[in-house]
Backbone as JSON, one array per atom type, in Angstrom:
{
  "sequence": "MNHGVPPPAGHLRSYRAHGRTVIEFHGEIDIAAALTILPVLDAATAPHETLIVIDLTPVTFFDCSGLALLCRARGRLEAQRGELLLVCPQPLILRMLRILGLTARFHPAPTLPDALHDGRPARELS",
  "N": [[0.72, -1.57, -16.11], [3.18, 0.76, -15.1], [6.54, -0.13, -14.99], [8.8, 0.53, -12.68], [8.84, 3.23, -13.29], [7.87, 6.32, -12.21], [4.63, 7.89, -12.44], [3.65, 10.93, -14.25], [2.67, 12.66, -12.2], [4.13, 11.87, -10.05], [3.61, 10.66, -7.56], [3.26, 7.97, -7.17], [4.33, 4.62, -7.88], [4.02, 1.62, -9.6], [4.53, -1.9, -9.66], [5.39, -5.36, -10.32], [6.12, -7.9, -7.97], [7.26, -10.95, -6.82], [5.03, -12.08, -7.99], [2.98, -10.41, -7.21], [1.15, -7.32, -7.05], [2.78, -4.36, -6.38], [2.5, -1.26, -4.92], [4.04, 1.69, -4.7], [3.99, 4.5, -2.7], [4.96, 7.86, -3.15], [6.81, 10.68, -1.96], [5.04, 13.55, -0.77], [2.1, 12.71, 0.69], [-0.81, 13.93, 0.53], [-4.0, 15.63, 0.43], [-4.13, 16.53, -2.24], [-2.34, 14.81, -3.56], [-3.65, 12.42, -3.0], [-5.91, 12.58, -4.59], [-4.85, 12.12, -7.13], [-3.81, 9.6, -6.81], [-5.94, 7.93, -6.11], [-7.61, 6.89, -8.4], [-5.81, 5.09, -9.59], [-5.24, 3.36, -7.49], [-7.79, 2.32, -7.03], [-8.15, 0.91, -9.43], [-6.12, -0.97, -9.14], [-7.07, -2.45, -7.02], [-9.1, -3.87, -8.05], [-11.5, -6.51, -8.74], [-9.94, -8.75, -9.7], [-7.53, -8.93, -8.34], [-5.95, -10.38, -5.5], [-4.14, -9.89, -3.55], [-2.47, -7.09, -2.54], [0.35, -5.0, -2.26], [1.22, -2.2, -0.47], [3.67, 0.15, -0.42], [5.18, 2.32, 1.71], [7.69, 3.36, 2.01], [9.14, 5.38, 0.44], [7.82, 7.72, 1.25], [7.48, 11.09, 2.3], [5.79, 12.75, 3.65], [2.68, 12.34, 5.27], [-0.71, 12.36, 5.6], [-4.12, 12.43, 6.88], [-5.43, 11.99, 4.51], [-3.85, 10.18, 3.11], [-4.08, 8.05, 4.85], [-6.79, 7.53, 4.53], [-6.74, 6.54, 1.92], [-5.36, 4.12, 2.31], [-7.17, 2.75, 3.99], [-9.42, 2.6, 2.32], [-8.42, 1.01, 0.19], [-7.81, -1.34, 1.59], [-10.39, -2.07, 2.52], [-11.73, -2.51, 0.06], [-10.29, -4.7, -0.92], [-10.7, -6.62, 1.12], [-13.45, -7.0, 0.83], [-13.57, -8.63, -1.34], [-12.38, -10.85, -0.44], [-9.64, -10.53, -0.4], [-6.33, -9.26, 0.37], [-4.45, -6.7, 1.95], [-1.15, -5.8, 2.11], [1.16, -3.99, 4.02], [3.97, -1.94, 3.77], [5.99, -0.21, 5.85], [8.38, 1.68, 7.11], [8.44, 4.09, 8.3], [8.67, 6.09, 11.08], [6.88, 8.18, 11.98], [4.51, 7.7, 10.56], [3.96, 5.14, 11.43], [3.52, 5.72, 14.09], [1.17, 7.24, 13.87], [-0.6, 5.25, 12.93], [-0.53, 3.57, 15.17], [-1.55, 5.23, 17.25], [-4.14, 5.61, 16.32], [-5.1, 3.1, 16.57], [-4.78, 1.29, 14.49], [-2.7, -0.35, 13.84], [-2.86, -3.12, 14.29], [-4.71, -3.81, 12.38], [-3.44, -3.29, 9.95], [-0.88, -4.39, 10.13], [1.94, -3.43, 9.68], [4.95, -3.93, 7.87], [8.54, -3.7, 8.01], [10.06, -3.82, 5.64], [9.85, -4.62, 2.11], [10.53, -7.39, 1.48], [10.06, -8.47, 4.05], [7.3, -8.05, 4.31], [6.28, -9.68, 2.27], [7.15, -12.18, 3.01], [6.08, -13.24, 5.46], [5.47, -15.54, 6.85], [3.36, -16.62, 5.5], [1.76, -19.3, 3.73], [3.62, -20.83, 1.09], [2.22, -21.08, -1.33], [0.55, -18.88, -1.38], [2.19, -16.8, -1.95], [3.18, -17.01, -4.47]],
  "CA": [[1.33, -0.75, -15.08], [4.55, 1.15, -15.37], [7.51, -0.85, -14.17], [9.95, 1.3, -12.27], [8.79, 4.61, -13.72], [6.76, 7.03, -11.59], [3.8, 8.64, -13.38], [3.99, 12.35, -14.25], [2.37, 13.3, -10.92], [5.23, 11.52, -9.17], [3.21, 10.21, -6.23], [3.28, 6.52, -7.0], [4.94, 3.74, -8.86], [3.55, 0.26, -9.37], [5.3, -2.94, -10.33], [5.12, -6.71, -9.82], [7.19, -8.56, -7.21], [6.78, -12.24, -6.31], [3.7, -12.31, -8.53], [2.02, -9.51, -6.56], [1.23, -5.91, -7.39], [3.32, -3.48, -5.35], [2.27, 0.15, -5.2], [4.86, 2.56, -3.85], [3.61, 5.9, -2.61], [6.17, 8.69, -3.15], [6.75, 12.09, -1.61], [4.05, 14.03, 0.17], [0.78, 12.14, 0.44], [-1.82, 14.81, 1.11], [-5.26, 15.55, -0.31], [-3.86, 16.7, -3.67], [-1.76, 13.54, -4.03], [-4.68, 11.38, -2.89], [-6.79, 12.68, -5.76], [-4.19, 11.5, -8.28], [-3.55, 8.19, -6.49], [-7.19, 7.17, -5.95], [-8.03, 6.07, -9.54], [-4.84, 4.01, -9.79], [-5.45, 2.43, -6.39], [-9.05, 1.61, -7.29], [-7.91, -0.05, -10.51], [-5.27, -2.04, -8.6], [-7.84, -3.28, -6.08], [-10.24, -4.44, -8.79], [-11.78, -7.9, -8.32], [-8.99, -9.8, -10.11], [-6.38, -8.98, -7.43], [-6.24, -10.93, -4.18], [-3.17, -9.4, -2.6], [-1.77, -5.88, -2.98], [1.3, -4.47, -1.29], [1.46, -0.75, -0.54], [4.97, 0.45, 0.19], [5.28, 3.73, 2.1], [9.09, 3.68, 2.27], [9.57, 6.67, -0.12], [6.94, 8.81, 1.65], [8.09, 12.13, 3.14], [4.71, 13.36, 4.43], [1.5, 11.46, 5.19], [-1.76, 12.86, 6.48], [-5.32, 11.61, 6.92], [-5.79, 11.62, 3.13], [-3.13, 8.94, 2.84], [-4.71, 7.03, 5.68], [-8.06, 7.19, 3.87], [-6.4, 5.68, 0.78], [-5.05, 2.78, 2.83], [-8.41, 2.14, 4.49], [-10.25, 2.28, 1.15], [-7.83, -0.15, -0.51], [-7.99, -2.52, 2.45], [-11.8, -2.42, 2.49], [-12.06, -3.07, -1.25], [-9.69, -6.03, -1.01], [-11.39, -7.52, 2.05], [-14.77, -7.29, 0.29], [-13.41, -9.72, -2.3], [-11.55, -11.83, 0.26], [-8.25, -10.27, -0.67], [-5.56, -8.77, 1.5], [-3.51, -5.61, 1.75], [0.07, -5.83, 2.92], [1.69, -2.64, 4.14], [5.38, -1.76, 4.1], [6.1, 1.12, 6.45], [9.45, 1.87, 8.08], [8.38, 5.5, 8.71], [8.24, 6.21, 12.48], [5.72, 9.05, 12.18], [3.32, 7.02, 10.04], [3.7, 4.04, 12.37], [2.93, 6.33, 15.29], [-0.21, 7.57, 13.52], [-1.35, 3.99, 12.93], [-0.61, 3.1, 16.55], [-2.46, 6.12, 17.98], [-5.5, 5.39, 15.83], [-5.47, 1.71, 16.79], [-4.84, 0.59, 13.2], [-1.52, -1.2, 13.63], [-3.3, -4.52, 14.24], [-5.45, -4.03, 11.13], [-2.55, -3.22, 8.79], [0.34, -5.18, 10.37], [3.0, -2.91, 8.83], [6.26, -4.59, 7.85], [9.58, -2.7, 7.77], [10.61, -3.92, 4.28], [9.05, -5.41, 1.17], [10.7, -8.83, 1.73], [9.38, -8.84, 5.3], [5.86, -8.08, 4.05], [5.96, -10.81, 1.4], [7.58, -13.46, 3.6], [5.75, -13.14, 6.89], [4.93, -16.79, 7.36], [2.27, -17.13, 4.69], [2.11, -20.49, 2.95], [4.3, -20.5, -0.16], [1.26, -20.98, -2.44], [-0.04, -17.55, -1.36], [3.19, -15.83, -2.37], [3.62, -17.18, -5.88]],
  "C": [[2.77, -0.42, -15.46], [5.49, 0.41, -14.44], [8.71, 0.04, -13.91], [9.92, 2.76, -12.67], [7.61, 5.3, -13.04], [5.93, 7.74, -12.65], [4.15, 10.12, -13.31], [3.72, 13.05, -12.92], [3.44, 12.98, -9.88], [4.88, 10.99, -7.81], [3.16, 8.71, -6.08], [3.94, 5.83, -8.16], [4.39, 2.37, -8.57], [4.36, -0.71, -10.2], [4.89, -4.29, -9.74], [6.35, -7.25, -9.11], [6.6, -9.83, -6.62], [5.35, -12.51, -6.77], [2.62, -11.43, -7.94], [2.22, -8.08, -7.06], [1.72, -5.13, -6.18], [3.08, -2.05, -5.8], [3.07, 0.95, -4.19], [4.27, 3.96, -3.87], [4.91, 6.7, -2.5], [5.88, 10.11, -2.7], [5.71, 12.41, -0.57], [2.67, 13.5, -0.21], [-0.23, 12.96, 1.24], [-3.06, 14.72, 0.24], [-5.05, 15.69, -1.82], [-3.28, 15.41, -4.26], [-2.81, 12.44, -4.02], [-5.61, 11.4, -4.09], [-6.17, 12.05, -7.0], [-3.96, 10.0, -8.06], [-4.82, 7.36, -6.52], [-7.59, 6.35, -7.18], [-7.09, 4.88, -9.79], [-5.04, 2.93, -8.72], [-6.74, 1.65, -6.57], [-8.89, 0.57, -8.39], [-7.09, -1.24, -10.0], [-6.03, -2.96, -7.66], [-9.11, -3.82, -6.73], [-10.36, -5.92, -8.46], [-10.77, -8.97, -8.71], [-7.78, -9.92, -9.18], [-6.78, -9.53, -6.06], [-5.27, -10.44, -3.12], [-2.42, -8.22, -3.22], [-0.82, -5.47, -1.86], [1.41, -2.96, -1.52], [2.72, -0.47, 0.26], [5.07, 1.95, 0.45], [6.72, 4.17, 2.35], [9.5, 5.04, 1.7], [8.72, 7.88, 0.29], [7.67, 9.79, 2.56], [7.07, 12.85, 4.01], [3.47, 12.51, 4.21], [0.46, 11.99, 6.14], [-2.99, 11.95, 6.39], [-5.8, 11.23, 5.52], [-5.1, 10.32, 2.72], [-3.72, 7.79, 3.61], [-6.04, 6.58, 5.06], [-7.82, 6.29, 2.66], [-6.13, 4.25, 1.23], [-6.32, 2.05, 3.27], [-9.32, 1.75, 3.34], [-9.72, 1.04, 0.44], [-8.04, -1.42, 0.3], [-9.44, -3.0, 2.42], [-12.22, -3.05, 1.17], [-11.5, -4.49, -1.4], [-10.4, -7.03, -0.1], [-12.77, -7.91, 1.54], [-14.72, -8.43, -0.73], [-12.48, -10.81, -1.76], [-10.08, -11.74, -0.1], [-7.57, -9.7, 0.56], [-4.64, -7.64, 1.06], [-2.33, -5.82, 2.68], [0.66, -4.44, 2.89], [3.16, -2.68, 4.52], [5.52, -0.34, 4.62], [7.21, 1.15, 7.49], [9.42, 3.27, 8.68], [7.86, 5.64, 10.15], [6.99, 7.07, 12.69], [4.43, 8.41, 11.67], [2.96, 5.86, 10.96], [3.06, 4.57, 13.65], [1.47, 6.69, 15.05], [-1.09, 6.32, 13.54], [-1.57, 3.47, 14.35], [-1.62, 3.92, 17.36], [-3.91, 5.87, 17.6], [-5.96, 3.94, 16.01], [-5.55, 0.89, 15.52], [-3.65, -0.32, 12.93], [-1.93, -2.67, 13.49], [-4.08, -4.82, 12.95], [-4.52, -4.09, 9.92], [-1.29, -4.06, 8.94], [1.51, -4.68, 9.51], [4.31, -3.66, 9.0], [7.31, -3.53, 7.52], [10.16, -2.69, 6.35], [9.68, -4.74, 3.41], [9.28, -6.91, 1.36], [10.02, -9.3, 3.01], [7.87, -8.95, 5.08], [5.47, -9.32, 3.25], [6.29, -12.16, 2.01], [7.32, -13.47, 5.09], [5.12, -14.42, 7.44], [3.74, -17.32, 6.58], [2.7, -18.41, 3.99], [2.68, -20.07, 1.59], [3.31, -20.33, -1.32], [0.63, -19.59, -2.5], [0.92, -16.5, -1.88], [3.59, -15.97, -3.84], [2.7, -16.51, -6.84]]
}
């Protein structure tokens, strides 16, 4: 995975933090962006990963295509007893999650440190 360098499409960046894969979505996350993000997200949620963090902080637009990406990643991780952590300080995205009744499923945190240090046992964070 590229560390700190967005791919040519510019819609995501992935890196490791606290021993976990963090995937930052960037810019406008619509159907066109989702098509470029999907293969990377599927690779990141492969059976060897147990916890993935998706950070929506750099997102400027987010529609149902982005929501579908989140739901797919969460479902793939849960199928292998993994977990998806979501970082989302974006009021409009939080509102979308709330309206759709998904806030309780995703438990969005306002920052990456908040997502990684939310009371989990230390062994789960290393």
